[in-house]
C-alpha positions as a Python dict, from the first residue, in 0.01 Angstrom:
ca = {
    (1, 'G'): (0, 0, 0),
    (2, 'M'): (213, 309, 54),
    (3, 'A'): (399, 147, 344),
    (4, 'V'): (472, -167, 140),
    (5, 'K'): (589, 41, -157),
    (6, 'T'): (819, 241, 72),
    (7, 'L'): (959, -77, 226),
    (8, 'I'): (1029, -225, -120),
    (9, 'E'): (1211, 95, -222),
    (10, 'M'): (1414, 98, 100),
    (11, 'Y'): (1526, -263, 55),
    (12, 'S'): (1618, -198, -309),
    (13, 'M'): (1834, 100, -209),
    (14, 'E'): (1992, -82, 86),
    (15, 'F'): (2089, -391, -111),
    (16, 'K'): (2166, -200, -434),
    (17, 'H'): (1949, -414, -658),
    (18, 'P'): (1582, -475, -719),
    (19, 'F'): (1411, -783, -582),
    (20, 'K'): (1075, -949, -622),
    (21, 'S'): (806, -889, -365),
    (22, 'M'): (506, -1098, -272),
    (23, 'G'): (190, -1007, -84),
    (24, 'L'): (-70, -1248, 49),
    (25, 'G'): (-420, -1146, 149),
    (26, 'D'): (-774, -1269, 190),
    (27, 'S'): (-990, -958, 218),
    (28, 'K'): (-1071, -625, 53),
    (29, 'N'): (-847, -433, 291),
    (30, 'D'): (-548, -608, 126),
    (31, 'F'): (-619, -442, -212),
    (32, 'E'): (-366, -156, -188),
    (33, 'M'): (-90, -390, -70),
    (34, 'L'): (-159, -640, -348),
    (35, 'K'): (-146, -364, -612),
    (36, 'V'): (216, -273, -535),
    (37, 'V'): (385, -614, -499),
    (38, 'D'): (530, -819, -786),
    (39, 'Q'): (335, -1131, -695),
    (40, 'P'): (-7, -1063, -544),
    (41, 'I'): (-178, -1368, -398),
    (42, 'I'): (-530, -1418, -265),
    (43, 'I'): (-582, -1694, -14),
    (44, 'R'): (-915, -1876, -28),
    (45, 'K'): (-1145, -1883, 272),
    (46, 'K'): (-1228, -2209, 451),
    (47, 'D'): (-1550, -2245, 251),
    (48, 'G'): (-1355, -2221, -77),
    (49, 'N'): (-1467, -1868, -163),
    (50, 'F'): (-1226, -1582, -213),
    (51, 'V'): (-1245, -1205, -231),
    (52, 'H'): (-1276, -1073, -588),
    (53, 'L'): (-1046, -776, -647),
    (54, 'E'): (-1036, -610, -989),
    (55, 'G'): (-737, -431, -1139),
    (56, 'I'): (-452, -630, -985),
    (57, 'R'): (-198, -758, -1236),
    (58, 'N'): (-43, -1105, -1211),
    (59, 'L'): (-291, -1212, -942),
    (60, 'Y'): (-270, -1571, -820),
    (61, 'I'): (-560, -1727, -630),
    (62, 'T'): (-473, -2030, -423),
    (63, 'Q'): (-651, -2361, -464),
    (64, 'N'): (-621, -2428, -90),
    (65, 'A'): (-764, -2230, 200),
    (66, 'G'): (-611, -2087, 516),
    (67, 'P'): (-264, -2209, 620),
    (68, 'A'): (-255, -2464, 336),
    (69, 'G'): (-318, -2177, 93),
    (70, 'W'): (-32, -1977, 244),
    (71, 'A'): (200, -2278, 210),
    (72, 'E'): (85, -2332, -150),
    (73, 'A'): (160, -1968, -234),
    (74, 'I'): (503, -1963, -68),
    (75, 'F'): (614, -2286, -235),
    (76, 'K'): (489, -2166, -576),
    (77, 'F'): (666, -1831, -544),
    (78, 'V'): (997, -1974, -420),
    (79, 'K'): (993, -2255, -677),
    (80, 'N'): (966, -2003, -961),
    (81, 'Q'): (1269, -1802, -846),
}
């Protein structure tokens, strides 16, 4: 999470304006990353289950699993920009 937060701050300073960030994950070790991005996304597992993480604002959970879930998330995020 700290590395992602630092990267977001560096890009904001470099390009002189804020931008929206997105993080995609499918396990508990993604928690810290998902807490610091603007659009946190959880990708479902092949069996349809997903990791339950509490305390993350604006969390989106994909309907699709694996690569189809990643594509779903990217298209949704870009479409809303």
